[in-house]
Every structure is written in structure tokens, then in C-alpha cells.
ROFI-302676 format. One line per 5 residues: their letters; for each residue x, y, z of C-alpha. Coordinates in steps of 0.02 Angstrom, whole numbers, plus 50000, padded with zeros to 5 digits. Layout:
<pts>
A) X Y Z ~ ...
</pts>
This chain:
<pts>
XXXXX) 52614 47832 55895 ~ 52776 47820 55974 ~ 52813 47990 55971 ~ 52650 48021 56062 ~ 52664 47892 56178
XXXXX) 52848 47953 56221 ~ 52790 48117 56229 ~ 52631 48117 56335 ~ 52757 47985 56463 ~ 52871 48098 56474
XXXXX) 52726 48235 56517 ~ 52649 48122 56645 ~ 52797 48074 56735 ~ 52871 48257 56745 ~ 52698 48324 56813
XXXXX) 52690 48181 56944 ~ 52855 48243 56996 ~ 52830 48417 57009 ~ 52670 48384 57117 ~ 52749 48250 57233
XXXXX) 52893 48403 57272 ~ 52745 48548 57266 ~ 52639 48459 57383 ~ 52774 48357 57503 ~ 52955 48340 57521
XXXXX) 53099 48302 57377 ~ 53083 48149 57282 ~ 53223 48028 57333 ~ 53314 47958 57170 ~ 53249 47784 57182
XXXXX) 53076 47855 57172 ~ 53117 47956 57023 ~ 53216 47817 56923 ~ 53072 47701 56970 ~ 52915 47797 56917
XXXXX) 53029 47833 56745 ~ 53041 47651 56719 ~ 52877 47598 56759 ~ 52774 47740 56676 ~ 52895 47713 56517
XXXXX) 52857 47512 56515 ~ 52665 47565 56524 ~ 52676 47675 56377 ~ 52731 47542 56276 ~ 52570 47437 56272
XXXXX) 52489 47563 56167 ~ 52599 47546 56014 ~ 52637 47376 56010 ~ 52445 47330 56041 ~ 52406 47427 55901
XXXXX) 52525 47325 55814 ~ 52441 47160 55867 ~ 52263 47240 55832 ~ 52170 47192 55673 ~ 52106 47385 55668
XXXXX) 52301 47466 55716 ~ 52254 47615 55804 ~ 52072 47630 55808 ~ 52032 47500 55935 ~ 51956 47526 56099
XXXXX) 52081 47407 56184 ~ 52229 47514 56108 ~ 52142 47658 56180 ~ 52133 47587 56358 ~ 52311 47540 56347
XXXXX) 52355 47705 56299 ~ 52250 47793 56455 ~ 52316 47674 56581 ~ 52480 47771 56646 ~ 52347 47924 56654
XXXXX) 52219 47814 56735 ~ 52357 47752 56851 ~ 52440 47922 56896 ~ 52254 48007 56903 ~ 52183 47871 57023
XXXXX) 52347 47857 57147 ~ 52304 48055 57165 ~ 52107 48027 57209 ~ 52079 47885 57273 ~ 52179 47866 57434
XXXXX) 52114 48033 57486 ~ 51946 47978 57443 ~ 51937 47860 57585 ~ 51809 47953 57664 ~ 51633 47896 57670
XXXXX) 51546 47915 57512 ~ 51668 47988 57427 ~ 51747 47818 57372 ~ 51606 47808 57241 ~ 51615 47959 57163
XXXXX) 51817 47947 57147 ~ 51804 47795 57089 ~ 51693 47829 56952 ~ 51796 47969 56906 ~ 51947 47860 56864
XXXXX) 51826 47756 56780 ~ 51791 47889 56657 ~ 51957 47917 56590 ~ 51987 47728 56550 ~ 51824 47751 56480
XXXXX) 51902 47901 56386 ~ 52035 47811 56327 ~ 51908 47693 56254 ~ 51808 47821 56173 ~ 51964 47902 56085
XXXXX) 52044 47728 56043 ~ 51895 47699 55925 ~ 51916 47866 55862 ~ 52107 47835 55815 ~ 52165 47947 55945
XXXXX) 52226 47825 56092 ~ 52354 47922 56167 ~ 52289 48077 56273 ~ 52379 48220 56225 ~ 52428 48382 56319
XXXXX) 52283 48467 56378 ~ 52200 48315 56409 ~ 52330 48251 56523 ~ 52357 48398 56600 ~ 52192 48445 56622
XXXXX) 52144 48271 56699 ~ 52285 48290 56837 ~ 52234 48460 56855 ~ 52059 48399 56893 ~ 52111 48241 57000
XXXXX) 52219 48340 57109 ~ 52112 48481 57129 ~ 51965 48350 57206 ~ 52099 48275 57297 ~ 52146 48411 57405
XXXXX) 51926 48493 57389 ~ 51891 48326 57480 ~ 52026 48345 57612 ~ 51959 48415 57782 ~ 52130 48494 57829
XXXXX) 52140 48687 57768 ~ 52174 48688 57584 ~ 52330 48684 57550 ~ 52415 48861 57519 ~ 52388 48975 57372
XXXXX) 52577 48988 57319 ~ 52577 48803 57325 ~ 52442 48786 57207 ~ 52532 48940 57094 ~ 52675 48849 57074
XXXXX) 52597 48689 57042 ~ 52485 48739 56890 ~ 52625 48860 56839 ~ 52755 48727 56815 ~ 52617 48604 56742
XXXXX) 52569 48757 56615 ~ 52771 48764 56560 ~ 52785 48575 56538 ~ 52644 48557 56435 ~ 52715 48706 56328
XXXXX) 52881 48608 56325 ~ 52813 48449 56265 ~ 52754 48500 56107 ~ 52893 48518 56035 ~ 52994 48357 56046
XXXXX) 53168 48458 56053 ~ 53106 48518 56207 ~ 53085 48373 56302 ~ 53258 48376 56389 ~ 53210 48545 56434
XXXXX) 53062 48472 56512 ~ 53137 48314 56615 ~ 53294 48431 56675 ~ 53162 48537 56734 ~ 53059 48427 56824
XXXXX) 53214 48347 56895 ~ 53276 48517 56962 ~ 53103 48549 57047 ~ 53078 48374 57105 ~ 53259 48369 57207
XXXXX) 53234 48553 57276 ~ 53288 48553 57458 ~ 53171 48566 57563 ~ 53156 48753 57647 ~ 53213 48747 57821
XXXXX) 53106 48827 57985 ~ 53054 48983 57961 ~ 53114 49074 58118 ~ 53052 49233 58196 ~ 53109 49263 58361
XXXXX) 52976 49363 58472 ~ 53042 49384 58638 ~ 53099 49557 58714 ~ 53189 49592 58859 ~ 53337 49557 58974
XXXXX) 53327 49375 59018 ~ 53489 49236 59080 ~ 53514 49081 59096 ~ 53557 48903 59019 ~ 53487 48840 58892
XXXXX) 53358 48705 58901 ~ 53353 48533 58770 ~ 53217 48446 58796 ~ 53224 48265 58700 ~ 53058 48161 58695
XXXXX) 53050 47993 58614 ~ 52917 47928 58592 ~ 52873 47733 58633 ~ 53060 47710 58716 ~ 53050 47579 58853
XXXXX) 53154 47604 59006 ~ 53278 47466 58977 ~ 53297 47510 58783 ~ 53335 47698 58836 ~ 53469 47626 58939
XXXXX) 53548 47533 58807 ~ 53581 47688 58703 ~ 53758 47772 58727 ~ 53671 47946 58688 ~ 53580 47904 58872
XXXXX) 53735 47872 58948 ~ 53822 48030 58882 ~ 53702 48114 58967 ~ 53694 48005 59150 ~ 53888 48022 59146
XXXXX) 53833 48215 59158 ~ 53698 48219 59273 ~ 53556 48148 59349 ~ 53471 47961 59299 ~ 53313 47938 59368
XXXXX) 53285 47724 59314 ~ 53101 47719 59390 ~ 52993 47855 59302 ~ 52808 47806 59302 ~ 52724 47872 59145
XXXXX) 52563 47963 59176 ~ 52459 47861 59045 ~ 52519 47722 58958 ~ 52513 47807 58778 ~ 52561 47996 58721
XXXXX) 52433 48131 58738 ~ 52421 48104 58914 ~ 52588 48077 58953 ~ 52656 48203 58864 ~ 52533 48337 58915
XXXXX) 52582 48300 59098 ~ 52747 48316 59042 ~ 52729 48492 58984 ~ 52603 48564 59082 ~ 52643 48465 59271
XXXXX) 52473 48418 59289 ~ 52391 48257 59308 ~ 52279 48204 59168 ~ 52114 48248 59276 ~ 52169 48414 59265
XXXXX) 52257 48435 59102 ~ 52100 48347 59012 ~ 52222 48263 58879 ~ 52149 48122 58853 ~ 52034 47987 58767
XXXXX) 51858 48063 58793 ~ 51758 47947 58699 ~ 51751 47844 58528 ~ 51885 47931 58401 ~ 51886 48093 58523
XXXXX) 52060 48161 58624 ~ 52055 48297 58729 ~ 52187 48450 58714 ~ 52267 48540 58839 ~ 52151 48637 58958
XXXXX) 52193 48842 58897 ~ 52210 48893 59103 ~ 52364 48776 59119 ~ 52529 48862 59054 ~ 52639 48743 58956
XXXXX) 52843 48732 58990 ~ 52864 48843 58827 ~ 52722 48976 58906 ~ 52804 49006 59038 ~ 52969 48998 58971
XXXXX) 52937 49105 58851 ~ 52857 49242 58968 ~ 53042 49245 59055 ~ 53126 49301 58889 ~ 53170 49119 58819
XXXXX) 53151 49090 58637 ~ 53063 48933 58594 ~ 53074 48819 58480 ~ 52986 48651 58436 ~ 53039 48498 58304
XXXXX) 52914 48372 58302 ~ 52851 48224 58188 ~ 52708 48157 58115 ~ 52597 48103 58288 ~ 52443 48226 58296
XXXXX) 52451 48185 58484 ~ 52613 48290 58491 ~ 52550 48441 58363 ~ 52469 48604 58373 ~ 52280 48518 58368
XXXXX) 52318 48478 58548 ~ 52391 48604 58598 ~ 52585 48571 58604 ~ 52624 48741 58512 ~ 52588 48839 58639
XXXXX) 52714 48981 58709 ~ 52827 48919 58556 ~ 52874 49080 58449 ~ 52942 48901 58312 ~ 52821 48766 58295
XXXXX) 52929 48659 58159 ~ 52808 48498 58128 ~ 52836 48366 58005 ~ 52631 48339 57992 ~ 52637 48491 57906
XXXXX) 52753 48420 57761 ~ 52643 48280 57698 ~ 52460 48379 57758 ~ 52433 48396 57559 ~ 52558 48284 57492
XXXXX) 52498 48184 57307 ~ 52509 48052 57277 ~ 52486 47965 57444 ~ 52463 47784 57522 ~ 52329 47737 57632
XXXXX) 52462 47682 57743 ~ 52565 47802 57744 ~ 52467 47970 57699 ~ 52617 48090 57764 ~ 52720 48087 57607
XXXXX) 52716 48085 57422 ~ 52778 47962 57291 ~ 52743 47918 57115 ~ 52583 47793 57063 ~ 52709 47661 57014
XXXXX) 52832 47681 57171 ~ 52648 47638 57250 ~ 52605 47510 57176 ~ 52773 47429 57200 ~ 52754 47445 57385
XXXXX) 52582 47371 57392 ~ 52643 47221 57326 ~ 52799 47194 57450 ~ 52908 47271 57318 ~ 52976 47434 57400
XXXXX) 52989 47522 57568 ~ 52894 47654 57657 ~ 52988 47826 57629 ~ 53000 47890 57814 ~ 52954 48078 57851
XXXXX) 52985 48145 58002 ~ 53135 48012 58037 ~ 53263 48063 58179 ~ 53393 48138 58066 ~ 53277 48235 57974
XXXXX) 53214 48316 58139 ~ 53399 48342 58196 ~ 53430 48427 58021 ~ 53295 48542 58072 ~ 53353 48574 58240
XXXXX) 53518 48607 58196 ~ 53456 48734 58057 ~ 53352 48841 58225 ~ 53522 48826 58318 ~ 53630 48913 58189
XXXXX) 53516 49050 58186 ~ 53481 49072 58375 ~ 53499 49225 58454 ~ 53611 49282 58592 ~ 53489 49226 58732
XXXXX) 53413 49075 58830 ~ 53325 48963 58697 ~ 53218 48801 58757 ~ 53211 48688 58605 ~ 53088 48522 58618
XXXXX) 53128 48403 58504 ~ 53027 48242 58475 ~ 53058 48083 58423 ~ 52951 47963 58342 ~ 53055 47813 58243
XXXXX) 53031 47711 58404 ~ 52851 47692 58380 ~ 52772 47560 58255 ~ 52775 47562 58095 ~ 52953 47520 58096
XXXXX) 53003 47649 57945 ~ 53173 47581 57934 ~ 53154 47390 57928 ~ 53226 47361 57766 ~ 53385 47381 57865
XXXXX) 53363 47240 57961 ~ 53319 47042 57923 ~ 53147 47070 57960 ~ 53072 47001 57819 ~ 52902 46947 57907
XXXXX) 52857 47123 57972 ~ 52897 47208 57799 ~ 52767 47101 57731 ~ 52640 47123 57881 ~ 52664 47316 57906
XXXXX) 52551 47336 57732 ~ 52407 47253 57810 ~ 52300 47348 57892 ~ 52342 47383 58067 ~ 52210 47266 58163
XXXXX) 52284 47139 58015 ~ 52450 47120 58077 ~ 52412 47124 58268 ~ 52325 47000 58238 ~ 52455 46869 58160
XXXXX) 52479 46748 58291 ~ 52677 46730 58208 ~ 52713 46886 58333 ~ 52679 46808 58484 ~ 52814 46651 58441
XXXXX) 52992 46682 58512 ~ 53050 46690 58333 ~ 52905 46849 58299 ~ 52945 46920 58465 ~ 53125 46917 58403
XXXXX) 53121 47014 58238 ~ 53011 47135 58307 ~ 53149 47172 58468 ~ 53251 47165 58295 ~ 53153 47293 58217
XXXXX) 53124 47409 58370 ~ 53304 47398 58427 ~ 53335 47454 58250 ~ 53240 47612 58264 ~ 53305 47667 58430
XXXXX) 53480 47653 58364 ~ 53421 47789 58214 ~ 53372 47902 58375 ~ 53523 47871 58483 ~ 53648 47921 58310
XXXXX) 53539 48077 58279 ~ 53526 48130 58455 ~ 53720 48118 58501 ~ 53725 48222 58328 ~ 53631 48361 58377
XXXXX) 53733 48354 58568 ~ 53889 48379 58464 ~ 53823 48552 58395 ~ 53805 48624 58586 ~ 53890 48768 58621
XXXXX) 53822 48863 58745 ~ 53789 48798 58947 ~ 53633 48688 58928 ~ 53521 48600 59021 ~ 53463 48434 58931
XXXXX) 53352 48326 58990 ~ 53297 48158 58903 ~ 53131 48067 58929 ~ 53010 47939 58847 ~ 52795 47960 58851
XXXXX) 52790 47763 58875 ~ 52878 47601 58820 ~ 52811 47462 58736 ~ 52759 47270 58750 ~ 52828 47153 58651
XXXXX) 52720 47003 58710 ~ 52784 46976 58890 ~ 52609 46957 58957 ~ 52511 46903 58779 ~ 52495 47094 58724
XXXXX) 52599 47206 58621 ~ 52603 47391 58601 ~ 52551 47504 58731 ~ 52408 47598 58764 ~ 52306 47450 58862
XXXXX) 52417 47378 59000 ~ 52508 47474 59160 ~ 52634 47330 59196 ~ 52819 47396 59191 ~ 52855 47371 58970
XXXXX) 52738 47489 58947 ~ 52716 47626 59094 ~ 52921 47620 59174 ~ 53023 47753 59059 ~ 53195 47814 59082
XXXXX) 53235 48027 59142 ~ 53389 48082 59122 ~ 53451 48270 59182 ~ 53630 48348 59129 ~ 53698 48486 59107
XXXXX) 53843 48539 58968 ~ 53944 48690 59030 ~ 53950 48680 59199 ~ 54020 48555 59340 ~ 53908 48423 59382
XXXXX) 53931 48263 59494 ~ 53835 48127 59392 ~ 53725 48037 59523 ~ 53578 47874 59485 ~ 53422 47920 59595
XXXXX) 53330 47759 59641 ~ 53178 47839 59710 ~ 53032 47807 59590 ~ 52941 47949 59513 ~ 52839 48036 59402
XXXXX) 52790 48112 59224 ~ 52730 48243 59369 ~ 52870 48269 59407 ~ 52974 48331 59267 ~ 52899 48505 59223
XXXXX) 52964 48580 59417 ~ 53133 48493 59399 ~ 53180 48574 59226 ~ 53095 48726 59298 ~ 53238 48713 59450
XXXXX) 53366 48673 59346 ~ 53354 48845 59285 ~ 53302 48944 59427 ~ 53127 48946 59385 ~ 53050 48851 59534
XXXXX) 52853 48847 59561 ~ 52819 48783 59709 ~ 52645 48794 59653 ~ 52668 48627 59540 ~ 52585 48470 59619
XXXXX) 52763 48380 59576 ~ 52928 48386 59663 ~ 53088 48468 59612 ~ 53190 48325 59602 ~ 53331 48428 59590
XXXXX) 53305 48476 59770 ~ 53190 48334 59829 ~ 53189 48145 59804 ~ 53240 48051 59932 ~ 53076 47991 59998
XXXXX) 52940 47908 59882 ~ 52787 47988 59854 ~ 52644 47888 59760 ~ 52634 47932 59567 ~ 52477 47876 59442
XXXXX) 52475 47818 59278 ~ 52287 47816 59192 ~ 52187 47855 59062 ~ 52214 47686 58965 ~ 52183 47698 58767
XXXXX) 52098 47527 58745 ~ 52007 47410 58849 ~ 51849 47413 58921 ~ 51881 47498 59082 ~ 51938 47677 59069
XXXXX) 51935 47701 59264 ~ 52100 47568 59259 ~ 52268 47633 59334 ~ 52420 47610 59409 ~ 52498 47680 59570
XXXXX) 52676 47657 59626 ~ 52738 47712 59797 ~ 52907 47668 59844 ~ 52928 47490 59843 ~ 52751 47437 59796
XXXXX) 52666 47437 59641 ~ 52479 47402 59618 ~ 52354 47396 59436 ~ 52173 47425 59467 ~ 52054 47357 59328
XXXXX) 51949 47292 59256 ~ 51812 47317 59370 ~ 51857 47313 59565 ~ 52017 47187 59523 ~ 52191 47230 59597
XXXXX) 52379 47167 59567 ~ 52494 47195 59683 ~ 52683 47173 59667 ~ 52826 47205 59800 ~ 52953 47267 59659
XXXXX) 53103 47241 59799 ~ 53075 47060 59780 ~ 52980 47061 59596 ~ 53043 47190 59500 ~ 52996 47092 59335
XXXXX) 52812 47094 59416 ~ 52761 46937 59412 ~ 52682 46880 59583 ~ 52528 46965 59643 ~ 52522 46970 59840
XXXXX) 52367 47063 59832 ~ 52289 46929 59926 ~ 52426 46943 60078 ~ 52439 47113 60079 ~ 52256 47193 60058
XXXXX) 52296 47340 60187 ~ 52454 47401 60073 ~ 52341 47383 59889 ~ 52164 47484 60000 ~ 52314 47601 60042
XXXXX) 52352 47651 59868 ~ 52194 47615 59785 ~ 52153 47782 59877 ~ 52278 47882 59792 ~ 52192 47841 59638
XXXXX) 52031 47903 59681 ~ 52092 48047 59712 ~ 52177 48100 59566 ~ 52127 47955 59434 ~ 51957 48002 59383
XXXXX) 51947 48098 59207 ~ 51833 48248 59226 ~ 51854 48347 59092 ~ 51871 48525 59157 ~ 51910 48656 59025
XXXXX) 51986 48561 58898 ~ 51922 48541 58737 ~ 51885 48409 58613 ~ 51965 48460 58443 ~ 51904 48395 58279
XXXXX) 51993 48281 58220 ~ 52024 48303 58003 ~ 52040 48159 57889 ~ 52223 48193 57889 ~ 52237 48174 58076
XXXXX) 52136 48023 58079 ~ 52252 47962 57933 ~ 52412 47966 58033 ~ 52319 47908 58201 ~ 52275 47740 58067
XXXXX) 52472 47743 58016 ~ 52517 47710 58200 ~ 52399 47598 58274 ~ 52282 47733 58357 ~ 52131 47716 58247
XX) 52062 47570 58161 ~ 51899 47618 58079
</pts>
């Protein structure tokens, strides 16, 4: 029985390691050895139970224990994916059936799963899990590679002398490096001009941005705009405005109902489409956030669109909390009980490596490269590098439970949140500095955020629900490497609406028909800018407007808050009662542009993979 248990354990470990790699990314060494030790410890259970059992190996208890490793791994493959309504119960019955099979085989004196049973069970669980996913099915070559490798491992495991070869094969496959982005340039014709590097950082507050060394390096080589009003307090509308130069009411990439979100209207050209039409090569490297993905139109115009979401679209085994990476069942169990950490997918250093791979294969023509960092968005995936133990414990709970914990509103809790957040910003900062060192051509560089983050300054946490400065004031830096520049800090308030025309102006491709301003040419006088479409809250018509020294926040209902930012930059003193005329004037700007009208935008159907990613980011609680 000891030999049978060892063979089954090696085969199970090897097959799971192969599945982790073929369905996702290379397995980290800690995951590999934790899985080996954990499954090995479980495999000792059957022989030990047989010694203790009065009937030896012919015992249902021994069979149940002997099938426990297979039950654990198959359950980790199937159950998280089956969290889709009616699929949950059949999946649970399937896992229970594996345990029941062990009981039956134990009574017959075969308490250890054989090669055919083990590989066949994993194959059925994997096929069922992939079938339950509502995304496109996994590529045929991925399925074929998994099946072929499992068959080879099964053949090797039939001979004890070949088990070391099975181990070696699993390690080679499990650690096989991730392929670089698929680079196929499509632009033709003559074109000249500088490169454009657009760096957007999700959830980066304006004050946190100014603490970054990369921000200071860029500001020393161009224009710094410290007062930028985000088009919305959450990602999708703000990034769509950045990429189209249109108000949310026109581009339509907004919240459109419970769990429904619009995509960028087809008739609006994106920045990538504009530059591709001029002959630029275009490439994007984006994280796991669906709100910057192809489903919402952000891939339009890019010859290369490298999304970290694609790396985990079919990940198995995966956790409910982080549906974008595959991790062995033992590691999932350790994580659930607070003994392991998240394994980040699409972190800043990974994205920069992929961006550098694109730069290494660039052609001798102008390139537009967009990279969007997500690290500073919850959940803080590098919290294990900090002392924020309470966050690491709560991070394993549901998003709602996490936010409901009153600890975070205390002084100590806020300090922990800030520590975790700043650590993530530091990750972005280091990665961006590395990227800047490899730029070789004349390059226009823009650093921008989609929105900020609230840390209980006014009783709330995160973003999407508030229009105060900590959520909707972001920083924008426009620099140039390779040309003479005169650094300047522009105190005039601007908005996301001005970013696209400014980038086009910096490339000598200005479009005067755009509603925003080209800040490389006109930036002296203040123009009203609005922020609309809150993600949370009872009033979809709530909005903010900034015009010079004045900022007004409207909603809920007919309520208004007015702030004189020259005297009250932290927005603490509402002067709407004494400045009713100013509040009324600013309301007109909101009435003209803030209402969401729908237009030609579509609301794409979200797959379960999309919903899982949005739940992990806190955008859905279902």
C-alpha cells in the first residue's frame, strides 16, 4: 500500500502542477513544495489508517482517507468555478461522489486510486469546470497539451523506476516561462513623430502620485497639472473619457443598471484608433481589471493588446477570492486559513516585463504604448510585505464584510490601510522607473490616474461613491524625453476631458473639434469640468463641478455642497448658503453635460470570469 500511495501522490501532484501551468502562469517554487508536502502528508493517512483498522486495507474509512488527496484536488478544480447558481449543487454531489467511490473501493480492498481512476477523475473535473465557465472555451492547444502531458505522466507512473522522470517532467512544465506578448504590427505607410507612452495608474490619489520618484522625474521634464478633476469617481467612465476625449454622457461607458455597464460607443474614435490611422504602431499592456479590457472597447485601435486577464481566463484550480490565477489545492487551503498570501497576477513588475518585451520587438516607426497599473487598487496583493496583519486576515473575507469591519475607521486601522496602499504605490513607482530607463527614442510620456481613494476622511472607504478631492482629484504629468523642455507646474484646474486633445497636441496631431482643451497651447483660463456617474449610492444624478476656485457637489436629490478651494483646499466648509448664486451657476454646467443618455453605446454581457474579477476588485457583491 505504501508504494501505491506514493505512486498516486506523485501522479496527483504532477498532474495538478501541469494543470496550473497549462491553464495559467508558471507556478512559484513555494507553491510547488507546499503542494508536494501537503499532498504527501495526506497520502500517509491511508497506510496509517490501514494499520489501525481492524480489517486492514479492506475498510471504508481507509478508502475514504486514501481518496482524500484526489477529492481535495478535484474539488479545488471544480467547486470554485461551480459557484454559478444551479451548478453549485451538482458540483458538490460530484465531489461527494469521489469520496463515496473511495469508501466503496476501500471496502473492496483498493483504498488507493489507480492511475486510470486518478487521471480520469481529474479530466472529468477539469472538463466540467471549463464547461461551466461562461467565457470562450479554452484554446484547443491548451486542452490538448494538458491531456497529452497527463497521459505521459500516467504512463511514467506505471513503473516505479520512472517516477523520478514524472517528477522532473512536472517541474519543467510547471516552471516553464510565460511566453511574451504576441507582437504583430499592422501599420503601413510613411509616418514620423515622437513615441507616446501613456501610463495610467488605477486608484492613484493626487497626493500619493506626487510622492513617487517617477512622478518627480517626469515633472522635471515637462508640465505638471496638480488639479485634475476625474470624469467619474471610478474606472470605466474616467478611462473612457481619457481614451475618447468625450464626456461620459457621450461615450456611454458608464453604469447602466444593477450589474450592467456600457462599452465605449462605436462611433467615437479612441486615441489608439486615431494614432493607428496616422501610421503609429500601437500596443497596450493591461491588468486583470475588466473595465480596461476588450469587452468595454479599450482594445480598439491596438495592434497588440496584451491583457493579464487572458492569462487567468481558464485558470484551474482557482480560488473564489482571486479568480485570475491557478494555485494548487493545498495552497488554496492554506490561504483560506490565513497561512498563505495572494499570488499577484498582472502586478506592476510583470506588466513592465511584458511592456519591455514589446519595446524590444518594435519597428523603426513611432510607437504608442499604453500601460495601466492596478497594484494600488484593493485588494492590496503585496500586503505580506507590510505589517498590516489585520488587512491580510480580512482580505480573505467577502468584500462587504471587509468594509463593514469598524476597525478600519479607527486611527490605527487607517494607518494600516495607508501603509498597505503606499506599499502598492511604491511597487508601481519602481516598475515605472525601470520602464523609463529603457526608453531610447524621442518620447512623449503622460502619467495619469483614473480616480483616487478615500481612507475614511469623511467616514467612507474606497471610491465610486464620493466626489470629494481624495476620490476625484488626480495628478497629470506630461513630459518629453529626447527634446528640450522647460518644467512648469500649471495650477489651472483641468479635467480628464483635456487629456486626449493635449496628447494629440504634443504629437502635432491636434483636433480642434474635441470638447476638451489642448493644454500644451491653452491652459491659462479656467473652464468648468464635471465628474459624474457614481458607481454606488441612491442618486445616479449626483455630480461634481470644478470651475476655478469653486467646486460644487450636487446630490443626493436637490442638495448641494459648495467649497471655496482658495480658502478651503480640503473641502471642509460648505459655503452654499452664502454663495447661492455661484452654486446655481455651476449647476447649469452639470445640467448641460452630466445626464447619462445612453447614445449608441452597448452594454456587453459580463461573463462569470468578468464578474469574478470585478468581485475581487470590490465592484460587485453578489
